[in-house]
DRENTORKOL-3810 file (N, C-alpha, C; in nm, 4 decimals):
REM DRENTORKOL-3810
@n.u->3.3316; n.v->3.2990; n.w->22.1989; ca.u->3.3582; ca.v->3.3737; ca.w->22.2654; c.u->3.2626; c.v->3.4481; c.w->22.3481
@n.u->3.2587; n.v->3.4804; n.w->22.4914; ca.u->3.1759; ca.v->3.4858; ca.w->22.5558; c.u->3.1651; c.v->3.5817; c.w->22.6361
@n.u->3.2683; n.v->3.7372; n.w->22.5955; ca.u->3.2950; ca.v->3.8834; ca.w->22.6409; c.u->3.3293; c.v->3.9524; c.w->22.5280
@n.u->3.3034; n.v->4.0958; n.w->22.5287; ca.u->3.3502; ca.v->4.1563; ca.w->22.3973; c.u->3.4236; c.v->4.2561; c.w->22.4950
@n.u->3.5623; n.v->4.2789; n.w->22.4799; ca.u->3.6905; ca.v->4.3066; ca.w->22.5457; c.u->3.6659; c.v->4.4530; c.w->22.5221
@n.u->3.7655; n.v->4.4932; n.w->22.6820; ca.u->3.7712; ca.v->4.6716; ca.w->22.7081; c.u->3.8672; c.v->4.7175; c.w->22.5446
@n.u->3.7535; n.v->4.8223; n.w->22.4921; ca.u->3.7867; ca.v->4.9053; ca.w->22.3708; c.u->3.7782; c.v->4.7903; c.w->22.2458
@n.u->3.6997; n.v->4.6936; n.w->22.2103; ca.u->3.6968; ca.v->4.6160; ca.w->22.1158; c.u->3.6678; c.v->4.6851; c.w->22.0100
@n.u->3.5981; n.v->4.8003; n.w->21.9966; ca.u->3.5352; ca.v->4.8285; ca.w->21.8838; c.u->3.5666; c.v->4.9909; c.w->21.8738
@n.u->3.6738; n.v->5.0691; n.w->21.9546; ca.u->3.7037; ca.v->5.1527; ca.w->21.9362; c.u->3.7125; c.v->5.2265; c.w->21.8426
@n.u->3.6423; n.v->5.3126; n.w->21.8399; ca.u->3.6921; ca.v->5.4147; ca.w->21.7184; c.u->3.6312; c.v->5.4106; c.w->21.5531
@n.u->3.5562; n.v->5.2290; n.w->21.5663; ca.u->3.4857; ca.v->5.2149; ca.w->21.4484; c.u->3.3647; c.v->5.3075; c.w->21.4202
@n.u->3.4035; n.v->5.4272; n.w->21.3803; ca.u->3.2598; ca.v->5.5103; ca.w->21.3237; c.u->3.1705; c.v->5.4495; c.w->21.2017
@n.u->3.2066; n.v->5.3771; n.w->21.1677; ca.u->3.1462; ca.v->5.3462; ca.w->21.0624; c.u->3.0255; c.v->5.2424; c.w->21.0649
@n.u->3.0407; n.v->5.1767; n.w->21.2101; ca.u->2.9546; ca.v->5.0540; ca.w->21.2988; c.u->2.8082; c.v->5.1394; c.w->21.3284
@n.u->2.6948; n.v->5.0802; n.w->21.2640; ca.u->2.5704; ca.v->5.1577; ca.w->21.2881; c.u->2.4997; c.v->5.0490; c.w->21.3578
@n.u->2.5163; n.v->4.9283; n.w->21.3678; ca.u->2.4531; ca.v->4.8807; ca.w->21.4839; c.u->2.4803; c.v->4.7201; c.w->21.4872
@n.u->2.4459; n.v->4.6941; n.w->21.5917; ca.u->2.5207; ca.v->4.5792; ca.w->21.6821; c.u->2.4234; c.v->4.4603; c.w->21.7107
@n.u->2.4480; n.v->4.3315; n.w->21.7093; ca.u->2.4036; ca.v->4.2415; ca.w->21.7493; c.u->2.4923; c.v->4.1557; c.w->21.8237
@n.u->2.4774; n.v->4.1559; n.w->21.9405; ca.u->2.5256; ca.v->4.0841; ca.w->22.0544; c.u->2.5089; c.v->3.9389; c.w->22.0166
@n.u->2.6013; n.v->3.8121; n.w->21.9914; ca.u->2.5722; ca.v->3.7203; ca.w->22.0191; c.u->2.5240; c.v->3.6475; c.w->22.1709
@n.u->2.4250; n.v->3.5439; n.w->22.1947; ca.u->2.3572; ca.v->3.4887; ca.w->22.2791; c.u->2.4880; c.v->3.4665; c.w->22.4128
@n.u->2.6054; n.v->3.4082; n.w->22.3097; ca.u->2.6741; ca.v->3.3180; ca.w->22.4363; c.u->2.7434; c.v->3.4579; c.w->22.4784
@n.u->2.7437; n.v->3.5802; n.w->22.4552; ca.u->2.8413; ca.v->3.6785; ca.w->22.5034; c.u->2.7597; c.v->3.7202; c.w->22.6891
@n.u->2.8538; n.v->3.7115; n.w->22.7913; ca.u->2.8195; ca.v->3.7464; ca.w->22.9061; c.u->2.8440; c.v->3.8756; c.w->22.9661
@n.u->2.9768; n.v->3.9393; n.w->22.8910; ca.u->3.0153; ca.v->4.0632; ca.w->22.9929; c.u->3.0449; c.v->4.1514; c.w->22.8234
@n.u->3.0511; n.v->4.2851; n.w->22.8742; ca.u->3.0969; ca.v->4.3624; ca.w->22.7775; c.u->3.2065; c.v->4.4423; c.w->22.8481
@n.u->3.2843; n.v->4.4926; n.w->22.7957; ca.u->3.4335; ca.v->4.5604; ca.w->22.9101; c.u->3.3730; c.v->4.7302; c.w->22.8655
@n.u->3.4727; n.v->4.7642; n.w->22.9714; ca.u->3.4927; ca.v->4.9287; ca.w->22.9293; c.u->3.5471; c.v->4.9608; c.w->22.8172
@n.u->3.4505; n.v->5.0866; n.w->22.7372; ca.u->3.4934; ca.v->5.1277; ca.w->22.6180; c.u->3.5058; c.v->5.0526; c.w->22.4634
@n.u->3.3944; n.v->4.9396; n.w->22.4796; ca.u->3.3886; ca.v->4.8375; ca.w->22.4023; c.u->3.3538; c.v->4.9025; c.w->22.2748
@n.u->3.2561; n.v->5.0166; n.w->22.2735; ca.u->3.2100; ca.v->5.0539; ca.w->22.1495; c.u->3.2313; c.v->5.2342; c.w->22.1575
@n.u->3.3647; n.v->5.2471; n.w->22.2506; ca.u->3.3764; ca.v->5.4227; ca.w->22.2750; c.u->3.4283; c.v->5.4835; c.w->22.1659
@n.u->3.3666; n.v->5.5905; n.w->22.0790; ca.u->3.3815; ca.v->5.6617; ca.w->21.9414; c.u->3.3803; c.v->5.6110; c.w->21.8252
@n.u->3.2342; n.v->5.5005; n.w->21.8629; ca.u->3.1757; ca.v->5.4566; ca.w->21.7599; c.u->3.0770; c.v->5.5484; c.w->21.7413
@n.u->3.0828; n.v->5.6831; n.w->21.6712; ca.u->2.9649; ca.v->5.7707; ca.w->21.7039; c.u->2.8516; c.v->5.7279; c.w->21.5768
@n.u->2.8362; n.v->5.6715; n.w->21.4780; ca.u->2.7349; ca.v->5.6018; ca.w->21.4188; c.u->2.6900; c.v->5.5149; c.w->21.4757
@n.u->2.6986; n.v->5.4706; n.w->21.5979; ca.u->2.5891; ca.v->5.3494; ca.w->21.6350; c.u->2.5107; c.v->5.4092; c.w->21.7051
@n.u->2.4055; n.v->5.3549; n.w->21.6645; ca.u->2.2231; ca.v->5.3950; ca.w->21.6514; c.u->2.1568; c.v->5.2589; c.w->21.7293
@n.u->2.2080; n.v->5.1874; n.w->21.6965; ca.u->2.1209; ca.v->5.0510; ca.w->21.7595; c.u->2.2006; c.v->4.9460; c.w->21.8362
@n.u->2.1573; n.v->4.8859; n.w->21.9140; ca.u->2.2403; ca.v->4.7780; ca.w->21.9624; c.u->2.1372; c.v->4.6641; c.w->22.0624
@n.u->2.1671; n.v->4.5239; n.w->22.0346; ca.u->2.0416; ca.v->4.4645; ca.w->22.0511; c.u->2.1543; c.v->4.3710; c.w->22.1711
@n.u->2.1171; n.v->4.3786; n.w->22.3003; ca.u->2.1948; ca.v->4.3355; ca.w->22.4125; c.u->2.1072; c.v->4.2005; c.w->22.4166
@n.u->2.1512; n.v->4.0725; n.w->22.4436; ca.u->2.0632; ca.v->3.9491; ca.w->22.4632; c.u->2.0668; c.v->3.9354; c.w->22.6079
@n.u->1.9625; n.v->3.8632; n.w->22.6945; ca.u->1.9424; ca.v->3.8648; ca.w->22.8357; c.u->2.0770; c.v->3.7937; c.w->22.9422
@n.u->2.1572; n.v->3.7092; n.w->22.8345; ca.u->2.2818; ca.v->3.6727; ca.w->22.9361; c.u->2.4153; c.v->3.7627; c.w->22.9529
@n.u->2.3968; n.v->3.8418; n.w->22.9032; ca.u->2.4630; ca.v->3.9414; ca.w->22.9458; c.u->2.4479; c.v->3.9883; c.w->23.0665
@n.u->2.5377; n.v->3.9701; n.w->23.1646; ca.u->2.5222; ca.v->3.9954; ca.w->23.2606; c.u->2.5960; c.v->4.0870; c.w->23.3270
@n.u->2.7254; n.v->4.1236; n.w->23.2373; ca.u->2.8372; ca.v->4.2616; ca.w->23.2993; c.u->2.8448; c.v->4.3239; c.w->23.2203
@n.u->2.8435; n.v->4.4580; n.w->23.2324; ca.u->2.8145; ca.v->4.5582; ca.w->23.1124; c.u->2.9239; c.v->4.6909; c.w->23.2257
@n.u->3.0580; n.v->4.6780; n.w->23.1683; ca.u->3.1451; ca.v->4.7508; ca.w->23.2502; c.u->3.1301; c.v->4.9343; c.w->23.2353
@n.u->3.1555; n.v->5.0299; n.w->23.3506; ca.u->3.1252; ca.v->5.1625; ca.w->23.2701; c.u->3.1758; c.v->5.2075; c.w->23.1423
@n.u->3.1125; n.v->5.2872; n.w->23.1227; ca.u->3.1914; ca.v->5.3892; ca.w->22.9905; c.u->3.1761; c.v->5.2990; c.w->22.8491
@n.u->3.1109; n.v->5.1994; n.w->22.8367; ca.u->3.1012; ca.v->5.1069; ca.w->22.7019; c.u->3.0914; c.v->5.1850; c.w->22.5869
@n.u->3.0122; n.v->5.3324; n.w->22.6004; ca.u->3.0336; ca.v->5.4106; ca.w->22.5224; c.u->3.0915; c.v->5.5839; c.w->22.5435
@n.u->3.1802; n.v->5.6022; n.w->22.4543; ca.u->3.2110; ca.v->5.7627; ca.w->22.5172; c.u->3.1339; c.v->5.8390; c.w->22.5216
@n.u->3.1533; n.v->5.8963; n.w->22.6028; ca.u->3.0660; ca.v->6.0232; ca.w->22.6279; c.u->2.9981; c.v->6.1299; c.w->22.5471
@n.u->3.0869; n.v->6.1355; n.w->22.3927; ca.u->3.0886; ca.v->6.2212; ca.w->22.2904; c.u->2.9380; c.v->6.1431; c.w->22.2560
@n.u->2.9585; n.v->6.0298; n.w->22.2737; ca.u->2.8748; ca.v->5.9722; ca.w->22.1612; c.u->2.7047; c.v->6.0047; c.w->22.1699
@n.u->2.6613; n.v->5.9507; n.w->22.3069; ca.u->2.5395; ca.v->5.9921; ca.w->22.3064; c.u->2.5381; c.v->5.9361; c.w->22.4714
@n.u->2.5427; n.v->6.0397; n.w->22.5674; ca.u->2.5239; ca.v->5.9592; ca.w->22.7176; c.u->2.3948; c.v->5.9664; c.w->22.7652
@n.u->2.3056; n.v->6.0201; n.w->22.6917; ca.u->2.1580; ca.v->5.9413; ca.w->22.7389; c.u->2.1387; c.v->5.8072; c.w->22.6904
@n.u->2.2059; n.v->5.8060; n.w->22.5920; ca.u->2.1909; ca.v->5.6357; ca.w->22.5049; c.u->2.2517; c.v->5.5529; c.w->22.6419
@n.u->2.3697; n.v->5.5984; n.w->22.6396; ca.u->2.4519; ca.v->5.5147; ca.w->22.7757; c.u->2.3954; c.v->5.5170; c.w->22.8759
@n.u->2.3310; n.v->5.6300; n.w->22.9080; ca.u->2.2084; ca.v->5.5942; ca.w->23.0445; c.u->2.1331; c.v->5.5323; c.w->23.0259
@n.u->2.0733; n.v->5.4873; n.w->22.9498; ca.u->1.9499; ca.v->5.4371; ca.w->22.9645; c.u->2.0031; c.v->5.2926; c.w->22.9618
@n.u->2.1272; n.v->5.2316; n.w->22.8819; ca.u->2.1245; ca.v->5.1058; ca.w->22.8765; c.u->2.1906; c.v->5.0689; c.w->22.9883
@n.u->2.2517; n.v->5.1567; n.w->23.0805; ca.u->2.2928; ca.v->5.1295; ca.w->23.2627; c.u->2.1837; c.v->5.1344; c.w->23.3313
@n.u->2.0916; n.v->5.1801; n.w->23.2969; ca.u->1.9632; ca.v->5.1736; ca.w->23.3948; c.u->1.9235; c.v->5.0419; c.w->23.3786
@n.u->1.8485; n.v->5.0346; n.w->23.2230; ca.u->1.8372; ca.v->4.8900; ca.w->23.1914; c.u->1.9100; c.v->4.7322; c.w->23.2213
@n.u->2.0453; n.v->4.7596; n.w->23.2661; ca.u->2.1297; ca.v->4.6858; ca.w->23.3195; c.u->2.0954; c.v->4.6809; c.w->23.4112
@n.u->2.1072; n.v->4.7575; n.w->23.4969; ca.u->2.0537; ca.v->4.7632; ca.w->23.6629; c.u->1.9159; c.v->4.7033; c.w->23.6752
@n.u->1.8429; n.v->4.7320; n.w->23.5783; ca.u->1.7006; ca.v->4.6577; ca.w->23.6544; c.u->1.6971; c.v->4.5102; c.w->23.6167
@n.u->1.8069; n.v->4.4698; n.w->23.4987; ca.u->1.7771; ca.v->4.3209; ca.w->23.4477; c.u->1.8901; c.v->4.2937; c.w->23.5521
@n.u->1.9571; n.v->4.3424; n.w->23.6082; ca.u->2.0603; ca.v->4.2466; ca.w->23.7684; c.u->1.9512; c.v->4.2790; c.w->23.8961
@n.u->1.8902; n.v->4.3497; n.w->23.9235; ca.u->1.7895; ca.v->4.3533; ca.w->24.0646; c.u->1.7196; c.v->4.2077; c.w->23.9776
@n.u->1.6624; n.v->4.2165; n.w->23.8932; ca.u->1.5689; ca.v->4.1234; ca.w->23.8652; c.u->1.6127; c.v->3.9895; c.w->23.8856
@n.u->1.7299; n.v->3.9816; n.w->23.8386; ca.u->1.7948; ca.v->3.8639; ca.w->23.8331; c.u->1.8461; c.v->3.8059; c.w->23.9790
@n.u->1.8759; n.v->3.9101; n.w->24.0668; ca.u->1.9041; ca.v->3.9209; ca.w->24.2076; c.u->1.7550; c.v->3.8558; c.w->24.2866
@n.u->1.6517; n.v->3.9578; n.w->24.2900; ca.u->1.5371; ca.v->3.9034; ca.w->24.3212; c.u->1.4951; c.v->3.7709; c.w->24.2748
@n.u->1.5006; n.v->3.7197; n.w->24.1301; ca.u->1.4738; ca.v->3.5697; ca.w->24.1312; c.u->1.5943; c.v->3.4872; c.w->24.2035
@n.u->1.6791; n.v->3.4559; n.w->24.2064; ca.u->1.8149; ca.v->3.4080; ca.w->24.2378; c.u->1.7584; c.v->3.3801; c.w->24.4293
@n.u->1.7488; n.v->3.5128; n.w->24.4746; ca.u->1.6861; ca.v->3.5161; ca.w->24.6426; c.u->1.6150; c.v->3.4379; c.w->24.6837
@n.u->1.4599; n.v->3.4305; n.w->24.5925; ca.u->1.3359; ca.v->3.3765; ca.w->24.6316; c.u->1.3427; c.v->3.2804; c.w->24.5513
@n.u->1.4539; n.v->3.2278; n.w->24.4508; ca.u->1.4526; ca.v->3.0965; ca.w->24.4175; c.u->1.3266; c.v->3.1095; c.w->24.3074
@n.u->1.3388; n.v->3.1953; n.w->24.2493; ca.u->1.1811; ca.v->3.2221; ca.w->24.1742; c.u->1.2610; c.v->3.1474; c.w->23.9855
@n.u->1.1609; n.v->3.0593; n.w->23.9187; ca.u->1.2175; ca.v->3.0055; ca.w->23.8147; c.u->1.1273; c.v->3.0152; c.w->23.6616
@n.u->1.1334; n.v->3.0791; n.w->23.6212; ca.u->1.0584; ca.v->3.0992; ca.w->23.5034; c.u->0.9945; c.v->2.9758; c.w->23.4148
END
């Protein structure tokens, strides 16, 4: 499995935490929508695509915005290192 598709965990209100496998590279729109008990999610470095609104707005808008900002920062770093051909 390399992606978590659109609405995969929609409405899983008992879901409290998620450890996304290292092989996953993308998370689809609304993948965790209406997961109202979700308080922890670990997104590995290999995830390069996170669609908008992976969480529903009634869940935690501020949490969603923090995740999206982190994702954008990661993408900027990836783009920067690719542009200058920096290898870690």
